[in-house]
C-alpha positions in Angstrom: -38.0 -11.2 11.2 -37.0 -11.6 15.0 -38.1 -9.8 17.5 -41.7 -8.8 19.3 -44.9 -7.2 17.6 -47.1 -5.3 20.7 -50.5 -6.1 19.0 -53.5 -4.8 20.4 -55.6 -7.9 20.5 -59.2 -7.5 18.7 -62.5 -9.2 20.7 -64.0 -12.2 19.3 -60.7 -14.4 18.8 -58.2 -16.9 21.1 -55.0 -15.6 21.7 -53.6 -18.4 19.2 -55.3 -17.3 16.5 -54.2 -13.7 17.0 -50.6 -15.1 17.1 -51.2 -16.7 13.8 -52.9 -13.9 12.3 -49.8 -12.2 12.9 -47.4 -14.9 12.0 -48.7 -15.1 8.9 -48.8 -11.2 8.1 -45.1 -11.2 9.5 -44.5 -14.4 7.1 -42.4 -16.0 9.8 -42.6 -19.9 10.6 -42.2 -19.6 14.7 -44.4 -17.5 17.1 -46.0 -17.1 20.4 -47.4 -14.9 23.2 -46.3 -13.9 26.2 -49.6 -14.0 28.5 -53.3 -15.8 27.2 -56.1 -13.1 27.1 -59.4 -14.7 26.7 -61.6 -14.2 24.2 -63.4 -11.8 25.2 -60.6 -9.3 26.0 -59.1 -6.9 24.1 -55.9 -5.2 24.6 -52.3 -5.8 25.2 -50.8 -9.1 23.8 -46.7 -9.0 22.9 -46.4 -11.6 20.2 -42.6 -12.8 20.2 -41.3 -13.6 16.4 -38.8 -16.3 15.6 -36.0 -16.5 17.8 -37.4 -14.3 20.5 -39.8 -16.6 21.5 -37.0 -18.2 23.2 -37.1 -15.4 25.9 -40.5 -15.4 27.4 -39.3 -16.0 30.9 -36.6 -13.5 30.9 -38.5 -10.2 30.0 -38.6 -7.8 32.7 -41.9 -7.6 34.4 -45.3 -9.7 34.3 -47.7 -7.3 36.1 -50.9 -6.5 34.3 -53.4 -3.9 34.1 -56.5 -4.1 32.7 -60.2 -2.1 32.8 -63.0 -4.3 33.5 -66.8 -3.7 33.3 -68.8 -5.7 35.9 -72.3 -6.6 35.6 -73.6 -7.0 39.0 -77.0 -10.1 39.7 -75.4 -12.2 36.5 -73.3 -15.6 37.5 -72.2 -17.8 34.7 -70.1 -20.8 34.1 -67.5 -18.5 32.7 -67.6 -16.0 35.0 -68.2 -13.7 32.0 -71.2 -12.8 29.9 -70.3 -15.1 27.1 -70.8 -18.6 29.2 -74.1 -20.1 30.4 -76.5 -18.2 32.9 -76.6 -20.1 36.0 -77.8 -17.4 38.6 -79.9 -14.1 38.0 -80.1 -12.7 41.4 -81.9 -9.4 42.4 -79.1 -6.1 42.7 -80.0 -4.3 45.6 -76.2 -2.5 45.6 -75.1 0.9 45.8 -72.0 2.7 44.9 -71.2 2.8 48.4 -71.1 -1.0 48.9 -68.5 -1.2 46.5 -66.2 1.5 47.7 -66.4 -0.5 51.0 -65.7 -3.8 49.6 -63.0 -3.2 47.1 -60.1 -2.9 49.5 -60.7 -6.1 50.7 -59.4 -7.5 47.7 -56.4 -5.6 47.3 -53.1 -6.9 48.5 -51.5 -10.9 48.8 -54.7 -13.0 48.2 -56.1 -16.5 47.5 -57.9 -16.8 44.4 -59.3 -20.1 42.7 -58.8 -20.5 38.8 -62.0 -20.8 36.8 -62.8 -24.0 35.3 -62.8 -22.1 32.1 -58.8 -20.8 31.9 -55.7 -22.5 31.1 -54.6 -24.0 34.0 -53.7 -27.8 33.9 -55.3 -30.8 36.0 -53.8 -34.1 35.7 -51.9 -32.6 32.6 -55.4 -31.5 31.1 -56.6 -28.0 30.6 -59.6 -27.3 32.8 -61.3 -25.6 30.1 -61.3 -28.7 28.4 -62.8 -30.3 31.1 -65.3 -27.6 31.3 -66.3 -27.7 27.8 -67.5 -31.6 28.4 -69.4 -30.6 31.7 -66.7 -31.7 34.4 -65.9 -29.7 37.5 -62.8 -30.5 39.3 -61.3 -29.3 42.4 -59.0 -26.6 42.1 -56.2 -25.3 44.2 -56.8 -21.4 45.4 -53.4 -19.5 44.4 -52.2 -16.7 46.0 -51.8 -13.3 43.4 -51.4 -9.9 44.3 -53.5 -7.3 43.5 -51.5 -4.0 43.6 -54.4 -1.2 42.6 -58.3 -1.4 42.4 -59.7 2.5 40.9 -63.7 2.7 40.8 -63.5 4.3 37.5 -67.7 4.6 37.0 -70.6 3.7 39.4 -73.1 1.3 39.0 -75.5 2.2 35.7 -77.9 -0.8 34.9 -76.3 -2.8 37.4 -72.9 -2.6 35.8 -70.0 -0.6 37.1 -65.9 -0.5 36.1 -62.7 -0.8 37.7 -59.1 -1.0 36.8 -56.9 -3.0 37.8 -52.9 -3.5 37.9 -51.9 -7.0 39.7 -49.9 -9.6 39.4 -49.0 -12.4 36.8 -52.0 -15.2 37.0 -54.3 -12.7 38.4 -57.5 -14.2 37.0 -59.7 -10.7 36.5 -63.2 -13.1 35.6 -62.3 -14.5 39.2 -62.0 -11.1 40.6 -65.2 -9.9 39.8 -66.9 -13.5 40.5 -65.8 -12.6 44.2 -66.3 -9.1 44.2 -69.7 -9.8 43.2 -70.3 -13.0 46.2 -68.9 -10.3 48.6 -71.8 -8.4 47.8 -74.2 -10.8 47.6 -75.2 -11.1 44.5 -72.9 -12.3 42.1 -71.3 -11.2 39.1 -69.7 -11.8 35.8 -67.4 -9.7 33.4 -69.2 -8.0 30.7 -65.7 -6.1 29.6 -62.3 -6.4 29.7 -59.5 -4.5 28.0 -55.6 -5.3 29.4 -53.8 -2.0 28.9 -50.4 -3.1 29.9 -48.3 -6.2 30.2 -44.7 -6.9 30.4 -44.3 -3.0 30.8 -45.9 -2.3 27.6 -48.5 0.6 27.5 -51.7 -0.1 25.0 -50.8 3.3 23.4 -47.3 1.1 22.2 -50.0 -1.5 20.3 -51.1 -1.8 16.8 -53.9 -3.4 15.5 -54.1 -6.5 13.5 -55.9 -4.0 10.5 -52.6 -1.7 10.9 -50.1 -4.5 10.8 -51.7 -5.6 7.5 -51.2 -2.2 6.0 -47.5 -1.5 7.0 -47.0 -5.1 5.4 -48.9 -4.3 2.0 -46.5 -1.4 2.2 -43.3 -3.4 3.2 -42.7 -1.2 6.5 -43.7 -3.8 9.4 -39.6 -3.5 10.7 -41.2 0.4 12.3 -43.5 -1.5 14.5 -40.8 -4.2 15.4 -39.1 -4.2 18.9 -35.8 -5.8 19.5 -35.0 -8.6 22.2 -32.4 -6.1 23.1 -35.1 -3.5 24.1 -37.5 -6.0 25.6 -34.4 -7.5 27.7 -32.6 -4.2 28.3 -32.9 -4.5 32.3 -30.3 -6.9 32.3 -26.6 -5.5 32.1 -24.8 -5.9 28.7 -20.9 -7.4 28.2 -19.1 -7.6 25.4 -16.7 -10.0 24.0 -13.9 -10.5 21.5 -14.5 -12.5 17.9 -13.3 -15.9 19.6 -15.0 -15.5 22.4 -18.3 -15.0 20.5 -18.0 -17.7 18.3 -17.3 -19.8 21.5 -20.3 -18.6 23.1 -22.5 -19.1 20.2 -21.3 -22.6 19.9 -22.4 -22.9 23.6 -19.2 -23.0 25.1 -18.6 -21.3 28.7 -16.8 -18.3 29.0 -13.8 -17.5 31.9 -14.7 -14.0 32.8 -11.1 -13.5 33.6 -10.5 -12.8 30.1 -13.5 -10.6 29.6 -12.7 -6.6 29.8 -14.4 -4.4 32.2 -16.5 -4.8 35.3 -18.7 -8.1 35.2 -22.0 -8.2 37.1 -22.9 -11.4 39.0 -26.3 -13.0 37.4 -27.8 -12.8 34.1 -26.1 -10.2 31.1 -27.2 -9.8 27.6 -23.8 -10.7 25.3 -22.7 -9.0 22.7 -20.4 -9.4 19.7 -17.6 -7.1 19.1 -20.2 -5.9 16.2 -22.5 -5.3 18.8 -24.5 -8.1 17.6 -26.8 -9.1 20.7 -26.1 -13.3 20.7 -28.0 -13.9 24.0 -28.2 -14.3 27.7 -25.3 -15.3 29.6 -24.9 -15.9 33.2 -22.1 -14.7 35.4 -21.1 -17.1 38.1 -17.9 -17.6 40.3 -15.8 -16.3 37.5 -17.5 -18.3 34.5 -20.3 -17.3 31.8 -22.2 -19.6 31.0 -25.0 -19.8 28.7 -28.1 -19.0 30.1 -30.2 -19.0 26.1 -29.1 -18.1 22.5 -30.7 -15.8 20.2 -31.6 -17.7 16.9 -32.6 -15.8 14.5 
């Protein structure tokens, strides 16, 4: 089974655990995800099965959207409410204060990766250092926040926002920075990813639904093909002999391929309309970019 499963990750498990559950349900040897979700977070987690794992970096969009509940006045070591409380501050923030401060976090902003994250420092994951009580200096990164919409105002020191942002944006850091700007600190109390890689939450399935489909022999009904996920790239069709050469890692002479060939990355198909992988057209040559191994 080769392709993508769009999982609605449940709360309380790591992305790694979620991938392993899907791998076992689908009875495949290899699986991976396209972007980590915190254990407390739920929502869109695209999972690649078998040969699809080779195409993670070629997916067309890495922008993401989230719904987040932010608890004001609470500061923790993980920047969410699962962590150790470091400070409990008085909150005198109004809805108007939030409305006024939000625009300063939209656009290209600098963000410090949290210690509890998968970012590496000298080859060691930050979360491993954090669990040992070690905090190290981190470099601020530039991320892009496209939109922040306030979904609900303050109730019991908590409010909710919807965020659209670039890959690499930490919503926990965003919430913490908003809390600092409001003068009381803050932590994420709930987080749901509503879109990722062009996939909407409405397209996802739960682990329980996957198990039911597996029992009924209907997993294929929720399997999305590599063709679908890589559809942003133009396609070319080659001959049988060219297919053999391409599949064995050989370059192709673009002059021997019928039709107009776009420059750059393209999907390469056999005469039977089977996706062979991605090629790259440069200076009259189609080089192997990535082969599809089923």
